[in-house]
PDB file as gemmi writes it, atoms N, CA and C in Angstrom:
CRYST1    1.000    1.000    1.000  90.00  90.00  90.00 P 1                      
ATOM      1  N   MET A   1      -7.713  -8.281  20.567  1.00  0.00           N  
ATOM      2  CA  MET A   1      -6.579  -7.620  19.954  1.00  0.00           C  
ATOM      3  C   MET A   1      -6.156  -8.284  18.714  1.00  0.00           C  
ATOM      4  N   THR A   2      -5.805  -7.435  17.718  1.00  0.00           N  
ATOM      5  CA  THR A   2      -5.427  -8.052  16.412  1.00  0.00           C  
ATOM      6  C   THR A   2      -4.046  -8.457  16.368  1.00  0.00           C  
ATOM      7  N   GLU A   3      -3.740  -9.644  15.769  1.00  0.00           N  
ATOM      8  CA  GLU A   3      -2.466 -10.237  15.708  1.00  0.00           C  
ATOM      9  C   GLU A   3      -1.538  -9.321  14.788  1.00  0.00           C  
ATOM     10  N   ARG A   4      -0.358  -9.078  15.196  1.00  0.00           N  
ATOM     11  CA  ARG A   4       0.582  -8.328  14.395  1.00  0.00           C  
ATOM     12  C   ARG A   4       1.281  -9.261  13.488  1.00  0.00           C  
ATOM     13  N   LEU A   5       1.154  -9.049  12.111  1.00  0.00           N  
ATOM     14  CA  LEU A   5       1.685  -9.897  11.241  1.00  0.00           C  
ATOM     15  C   LEU A   5       3.077  -9.312  10.789  1.00  0.00           C  
ATOM     16  N   ASP A   6       3.985 -10.060  10.219  1.00  0.00           N  
ATOM     17  CA  ASP A   6       5.266  -9.679   9.787  1.00  0.00           C  
ATOM     18  C   ASP A   6       5.279  -9.338   8.369  1.00  0.00           C  
ATOM     19  N   PHE A   7       4.835  -8.135   8.000  1.00  0.00           N  
ATOM     20  CA  PHE A   7       4.799  -7.703   6.538  1.00  0.00           C  
ATOM     21  C   PHE A   7       6.147  -7.288   6.115  1.00  0.00           C  
ATOM     22  N   GLU A   8       6.406  -7.665   4.896  1.00  0.00           N  
ATOM     23  CA  GLU A   8       7.660  -7.117   4.147  1.00  0.00           C  
ATOM     24  C   GLU A   8       7.215  -6.221   3.124  1.00  0.00           C  
ATOM     25  N   PHE A   9       7.410  -4.876   3.567  1.00  0.00           N  
ATOM     26  CA  PHE A   9       6.914  -3.809   2.697  1.00  0.00           C  
ATOM     27  C   PHE A   9       7.955  -3.439   1.664  1.00  0.00           C  
ATOM     28  N   THR A  10       7.428  -3.000   0.436  1.00  0.00           N  
ATOM     29  CA  THR A  10       8.245  -2.614  -0.686  1.00  0.00           C  
ATOM     30  C   THR A  10       7.694  -1.259  -1.171  1.00  0.00           C  
ATOM     31  N   ARG A  11       8.639  -0.436  -1.467  1.00  0.00           N  
ATOM     32  CA  ARG A  11       8.169   0.827  -2.040  1.00  0.00           C  
ATOM     33  C   ARG A  11       8.047   0.744  -3.600  1.00  0.00           C  
ATOM     34  N   VAL A  12       7.115   1.654  -4.145  1.00  0.00           N  
ATOM     35  CA  VAL A  12       7.110   1.743  -5.595  1.00  0.00           C  
ATOM     36  C   VAL A  12       8.356   2.168  -6.087  1.00  0.00           C  
ATOM     37  N   ALA A  13       8.560   1.787  -7.391  1.00  0.00           N  
ATOM     38  CA  ALA A  13       9.898   2.096  -8.169  1.00  0.00           C  
ATOM     39  C   ALA A  13      10.206   3.543  -7.982  1.00  0.00           C  
ATOM     40  N   ALA A  14       9.309   4.338  -8.173  1.00  0.00           N  
ATOM     41  CA  ALA A  14       9.618   5.774  -8.266  1.00  0.00           C  
ATOM     42  C   ALA A  14      10.108   6.339  -6.868  1.00  0.00           C  
ATOM     43  N   CYS A  15       9.965   5.601  -5.834  1.00  0.00           N  
ATOM     44  CA  CYS A  15      10.363   6.068  -4.534  1.00  0.00           C  
ATOM     45  C   CYS A  15      11.583   5.257  -3.896  1.00  0.00           C  
ATOM     46  N   ARG A  16      12.141   4.589  -4.681  1.00  0.00           N  
ATOM     47  CA  ARG A  16      13.355   3.829  -4.252  1.00  0.00           C  
ATOM     48  C   ARG A  16      14.539   4.588  -4.131  1.00  0.00           C  
ATOM     49  N   ASP A  17      14.542   5.801  -4.694  1.00  0.00           N  
ATOM     50  CA  ASP A  17      15.674   6.729  -4.517  1.00  0.00           C  
ATOM     51  C   ASP A  17      15.669   7.210  -3.144  1.00  0.00           C  
ATOM     52  N   PRO A  18      16.800   7.235  -2.315  1.00  0.00           N  
ATOM     53  CA  PRO A  18      16.918   7.615  -1.075  1.00  0.00           C  
ATOM     54  C   PRO A  18      16.549   9.157  -0.758  1.00  0.00           C  
ATOM     55  N   LYS A  19      16.504   9.944  -1.818  1.00  0.00           N  
ATOM     56  CA  LYS A  19      16.222  11.311  -1.654  1.00  0.00           C  
ATOM     57  C   LYS A  19      14.784  11.521  -1.674  1.00  0.00           C  
ATOM     58  N   VAL A  20      13.889  10.581  -1.931  1.00  0.00           N  
ATOM     59  CA  VAL A  20      12.491  10.653  -2.053  1.00  0.00           C  
ATOM     60  C   VAL A  20      11.846  10.156  -0.714  1.00  0.00           C  
ATOM     61  N   ASN A  21      11.030  10.997  -0.077  1.00  0.00           N  
ATOM     62  CA  ASN A  21      10.385  10.694   1.166  1.00  0.00           C  
ATOM     63  C   ASN A  21       8.920  10.506   0.949  1.00  0.00           C  
ATOM     64  N   ASN A  22       8.232  10.002   1.975  1.00  0.00           N  
ATOM     65  CA  ASN A  22       6.678   9.948   1.971  1.00  0.00           C  
ATOM     66  C   ASN A  22       6.234   9.089   0.728  1.00  0.00           C  
ATOM     67  N   CYS A  23       6.511   7.901   0.803  1.00  0.00           N  
ATOM     68  CA  CYS A  23       6.052   7.063  -0.385  1.00  0.00           C  
ATOM     69  C   CYS A  23       5.131   6.019   0.199  1.00  0.00           C  
ATOM     70  N   PRO A  24       4.182   5.577  -0.829  1.00  0.00           N  
ATOM     71  CA  PRO A  24       3.416   4.417  -0.403  1.00  0.00           C  
ATOM     72  C   PRO A  24       4.258   3.150  -0.463  1.00  0.00           C  
ATOM     73  N   GLU A  25       3.911   2.261   0.550  1.00  0.00           N  
ATOM     74  CA  GLU A  25       4.597   0.949   0.600  1.00  0.00           C  
ATOM     75  C   GLU A  25       3.562  -0.164   0.616  1.00  0.00           C  
ATOM     76  N   VAL A  26       3.807  -1.185  -0.060  1.00  0.00           N  
ATOM     77  CA  VAL A  26       2.822  -2.320  -0.112  1.00  0.00           C  
ATOM     78  C   VAL A  26       3.471  -3.635   0.309  1.00  0.00           C  
ATOM     79  N   ALA A  27       2.761  -4.494   1.038  1.00  0.00           N  
ATOM     80  CA  ALA A  27       3.320  -5.861   1.389  1.00  0.00           C  
ATOM     81  C   ALA A  27       2.258  -6.835   0.836  1.00  0.00           C  
ATOM     82  N   ILE A  28       2.838  -7.912   0.151  1.00  0.00           N  
ATOM     83  CA  ILE A  28       1.897  -8.913  -0.298  1.00  0.00           C  
ATOM     84  C   ILE A  28       2.505 -10.321   0.136  1.00  0.00           C  
ATOM     85  N   ASN A  29       3.338 -10.341   1.196  1.00  0.00           N  
ATOM     86  CA  ASN A  29       3.986 -11.699   1.548  1.00  0.00           C  
ATOM     87  C   ASN A  29       3.140 -12.466   2.448  1.00  0.00           C  
ATOM     88  N   VAL A  30       2.071 -11.936   3.013  1.00  0.00           N  
ATOM     89  CA  VAL A  30       1.190 -12.760   3.849  1.00  0.00           C  
ATOM     90  C   VAL A  30      -0.034 -13.128   2.996  1.00  0.00           C  
ATOM     91  N   PRO A  31      -0.200 -14.522   2.916  1.00  0.00           N  
ATOM     92  CA  PRO A  31      -1.252 -15.018   2.006  1.00  0.00           C  
ATOM     93  C   PRO A  31      -2.648 -14.491   2.247  1.00  0.00           C  
ATOM     94  N   GLY A  32      -3.270 -13.964   1.224  1.00  0.00           N  
ATOM     95  CA  GLY A  32      -4.632 -13.475   1.337  1.00  0.00           C  
ATOM     96  C   GLY A  32      -4.846 -12.112   1.885  1.00  0.00           C  
ATOM     97  N   VAL A  33      -3.587 -11.472   2.242  1.00  0.00           N  
ATOM     98  CA  VAL A  33      -3.669 -10.051   2.872  1.00  0.00           C  
ATOM     99  C   VAL A  33      -2.744  -9.146   1.951  1.00  0.00           C  
ATOM    100  N   VAL A  34      -3.265  -7.984   1.695  1.00  0.00           N  
ATOM    101  CA  VAL A  34      -2.517  -6.923   1.128  1.00  0.00           C  
ATOM    102  C   VAL A  34      -2.413  -5.806   2.179  1.00  0.00           C  
ATOM    103  N   ALA A  35      -1.081  -5.399   2.493  1.00  0.00           N  
ATOM    104  CA  ALA A  35      -0.951  -4.356   3.502  1.00  0.00           C  
ATOM    105  C   ALA A  35      -0.408  -3.132   2.810  1.00  0.00           C  
ATOM    106  N   PHE A  36      -0.857  -1.926   3.251  1.00  0.00           N  
ATOM    107  CA  PHE A  36      -0.562  -0.730   2.676  1.00  0.00           C  
ATOM    108  C   PHE A  36      -0.209   0.228   3.736  1.00  0.00           C  
ATOM    109  N   ARG A  37       0.833   1.123   3.595  1.00  0.00           N  
ATOM    110  CA  ARG A  37       1.163   2.092   4.538  1.00  0.00           C  
ATOM    111  C   ARG A  37       1.998   3.265   3.843  1.00  0.00           C  
ATOM    112  N   ASP A  38       2.156   4.361   4.635  1.00  0.00           N  
ATOM    113  CA  ASP A  38       2.855   5.546   4.249  1.00  0.00           C  
ATOM    114  C   ASP A  38       4.254   5.483   4.941  1.00  0.00           C  
ATOM    115  N   SER A  39       5.229   5.622   4.168  1.00  0.00           N  
ATOM    116  CA  SER A  39       6.559   5.478   4.676  1.00  0.00           C  
ATOM    117  C   SER A  39       6.892   6.435   5.797  1.00  0.00           C  
ATOM    118  N   GLU A  40       6.148   7.643   5.916  1.00  0.00           N  
ATOM    119  CA  GLU A  40       6.297   8.560   7.044  1.00  0.00           C  
ATOM    120  C   GLU A  40       5.484   8.166   8.262  1.00  0.00           C  
ATOM    121  N   ARG A  41       4.597   7.230   8.114  1.00  0.00           N  
ATOM    122  CA  ARG A  41       3.835   6.635   9.270  1.00  0.00           C  
ATOM    123  C   ARG A  41       3.817   5.168   9.235  1.00  0.00           C  
ATOM    124  N   PRO A  42       4.891   4.565   9.487  1.00  0.00           N  
ATOM    125  CA  PRO A  42       5.067   3.121   9.242  1.00  0.00           C  
ATOM    126  C   PRO A  42       4.230   2.299  10.277  1.00  0.00           C  
ATOM    127  N   ASP A  43       3.845   2.929  11.401  1.00  0.00           N  
ATOM    128  CA  ASP A  43       3.118   2.170  12.336  1.00  0.00           C  
ATOM    129  C   ASP A  43       1.584   2.032  11.967  1.00  0.00           C  
ATOM    130  N   THR A  44       1.126   2.829  11.044  1.00  0.00           N  
ATOM    131  CA  THR A  44      -0.236   2.827  10.549  1.00  0.00           C  
ATOM    132  C   THR A  44      -0.386   2.025   9.326  1.00  0.00           C  
ATOM    133  N   VAL A  45      -0.909   0.867   9.433  1.00  0.00           N  
ATOM    134  CA  VAL A  45      -0.997  -0.082   8.385  1.00  0.00           C  
ATOM    135  C   VAL A  45      -2.391  -0.470   8.023  1.00  0.00           C  
ATOM    136  N   VAL A  46      -2.784  -0.269   6.778  1.00  0.00           N  
ATOM    137  CA  VAL A  46      -4.257  -0.694   6.261  1.00  0.00           C  
ATOM    138  C   VAL A  46      -4.079  -1.992   5.652  1.00  0.00           C  
ATOM    139  N   THR A  47      -4.935  -2.896   6.093  1.00  0.00           N  
ATOM    140  CA  THR A  47      -4.912  -4.211   5.378  1.00  0.00           C  
ATOM    141  C   THR A  47      -6.168  -4.454   4.664  1.00  0.00           C  
ATOM    142  N   MET A  48      -6.196  -5.264   3.556  1.00  0.00           N  
ATOM    143  CA  MET A  48      -7.288  -5.565   2.705  1.00  0.00           C  
ATOM    144  C   MET A  48      -7.119  -6.929   2.187  1.00  0.00           C  
ATOM    145  N   THR A  49      -8.172  -7.531   1.640  1.00  0.00           N  
ATOM    146  CA  THR A  49      -8.084  -8.713   0.830  1.00  0.00           C  
ATOM    147  C   THR A  49      -7.498  -8.506  -0.497  1.00  0.00           C  
ATOM    148  N   SER A  50      -7.010  -9.673  -1.197  1.00  0.00           N  
ATOM    149  CA  SER A  50      -6.537  -9.408  -2.482  1.00  0.00           C  
ATOM    150  C   SER A  50      -7.645  -8.878  -3.438  1.00  0.00           C  
ATOM    151  N   ASP A  51      -8.890  -9.303  -3.312  1.00  0.00           N  
ATOM    152  CA  ASP A  51      -9.978  -8.876  -4.091  1.00  0.00           C  
ATOM    153  C   ASP A  51     -10.248  -7.374  -3.820  1.00  0.00           C  
ATOM    154  N   GLN A  52     -10.232  -6.974  -2.595  1.00  0.00           N  
ATOM    155  CA  GLN A  52     -10.337  -5.432  -2.294  1.00  0.00           C  
ATOM    156  C   GLN A  52      -9.237  -4.718  -2.869  1.00  0.00           C  
ATOM    157  N   TRP A  53      -8.005  -5.181  -2.804  1.00  0.00           N  
ATOM    158  CA  TRP A  53      -6.905  -4.533  -3.530  1.00  0.00           C  
ATOM    159  C   TRP A  53      -7.035  -4.380  -4.993  1.00  0.00           C  
ATOM    160  N   THR A  54      -7.523  -5.343  -5.606  1.00  0.00           N  
ATOM    161  CA  THR A  54      -7.841  -5.293  -7.062  1.00  0.00           C  
ATOM    162  C   THR A  54      -8.835  -4.315  -7.384  1.00  0.00           C  
ATOM    163  N   THR A  55      -9.896  -4.247  -6.541  1.00  0.00           N  
ATOM    164  CA  THR A  55     -11.064  -3.163  -6.785  1.00  0.00           C  
ATOM    165  C   THR A  55     -10.385  -1.825  -6.556  1.00  0.00           C  
ATOM    166  N   LEU A  56      -9.625  -1.652  -5.645  1.00  0.00           N  
ATOM    167  CA  LEU A  56      -9.056  -0.368  -5.331  1.00  0.00           C  
ATOM    168  C   LEU A  56      -8.102   0.015  -6.504  1.00  0.00           C  
ATOM    169  N   THR A  57      -7.121  -0.843  -6.912  1.00  0.00           N  
ATOM    170  CA  THR A  57      -6.359  -0.395  -7.940  1.00  0.00           C  
ATOM    171  C   THR A  57      -6.939  -0.235  -9.287  1.00  0.00           C  
ATOM    172  N   ASP A  58      -7.970  -1.011  -9.618  1.00  0.00           N  
ATOM    173  CA  ASP A  58      -8.768  -0.767 -10.800  1.00  0.00           C  
ATOM    174  C   ASP A  58      -9.321   0.598 -10.804  1.00  0.00           C  
ATOM    175  N   ALA A  59      -9.883   1.018  -9.594  1.00  0.00           N  
ATOM    176  CA  ALA A  59     -10.522   2.259  -9.655  1.00  0.00           C  
ATOM    177  C   ALA A  59      -9.546   3.436  -9.741  1.00  0.00           C  
ATOM    178  N   VAL A  60      -8.365   3.288  -9.168  1.00  0.00           N  
ATOM    179  CA  VAL A  60      -7.256   4.206  -9.264  1.00  0.00           C  
ATOM    180  C   VAL A  60      -6.937   4.304 -10.803  1.00  0.00           C  
ATOM    181  N   LYS A  61      -6.689   3.246 -11.465  1.00  0.00           N  
ATOM    182  CA  LYS A  61      -6.366   3.096 -12.944  1.00  0.00           C  
ATOM    183  C   LYS A  61      -7.496   3.799 -13.690  1.00  0.00           C  
ATOM    184  N   ALA A  62      -8.737   3.676 -13.346  1.00  0.00           N  
ATOM    185  CA  ALA A  62      -9.730   4.249 -14.074  1.00  0.00           C  
ATOM    186  C   ALA A  62      -9.911   5.779 -13.791  1.00  0.00           C  
ATOM    187  N   GLY A  63      -9.229   6.383 -12.922  1.00  0.00           N  
ATOM    188  CA  GLY A  63      -9.257   7.749 -12.703  1.00  0.00           C  
ATOM    189  C   GLY A  63     -10.451   8.142 -11.599  1.00  0.00           C  
ATOM    190  N   GLU A  64     -10.857   7.181 -10.880  1.00  0.00           N  
ATOM    191  CA  GLU A  64     -11.982   7.452 -10.002  1.00  0.00           C  
ATOM    192  C   GLU A  64     -11.547   8.384  -8.725  1.00  0.00           C  
ATOM    193  N   PHE A  65     -10.158   8.449  -8.501  1.00  0.00           N  
ATOM    194  CA  PHE A  65      -9.706   9.166  -7.551  1.00  0.00           C  
ATOM    195  C   PHE A  65      -8.724  10.295  -7.926  1.00  0.00           C  
ATOM    196  N   ASP A  66      -8.890  10.742  -9.152  1.00  0.00           N  
ATOM    197  CA  ASP A  66      -8.171  11.740  -9.732  1.00  0.00           C  
ATOM    198  C   ASP A  66      -8.362  13.090  -9.117  1.00  0.00           C  
ATOM    199  N   LEU A  67      -7.276  13.559  -8.393  1.00  0.00           N  
ATOM    200  CA  LEU A  67      -7.409  14.749  -7.665  1.00  0.00           C  
ATOM    201  C   LEU A  67      -7.308  15.963  -8.519  1.00  0.00           C  
ATOM    202  N   SER A  68      -6.934  15.861  -9.682  1.00  0.00           N  
ATOM    203  CA  SER A  68      -6.804  17.082 -10.583  1.00  0.00           C  
ATOM    204  C   SER A  68      -8.150  17.353 -11.270  1.00  0.00           C  
ATOM    205  N   ALA A  69      -9.061  16.500 -11.064  1.00  0.00           N  
ATOM    206  CA  ALA A  69     -10.334  16.765 -11.857  1.00  0.00           C  
ATOM    207  C   ALA A  69     -11.163  17.734 -11.169  1.00  0.00           C  
TER     208      ALA A  69                                                      
END                                                                             
């Protein structure tokens, strides 16, 4: 069984308005772990290493996951 860690999730700035739902949330308070979840599904948490997070965010910034393409 995987240990349940106490993540402290933060929403992206664009989603801090209480009128906005379904936002990505990220936690970086556990050393060596980045946790990611959807605010509408808070019990489903994806974890990765800091290096994996950097790879993912670099790919997003480079447009590799551009859904409008």
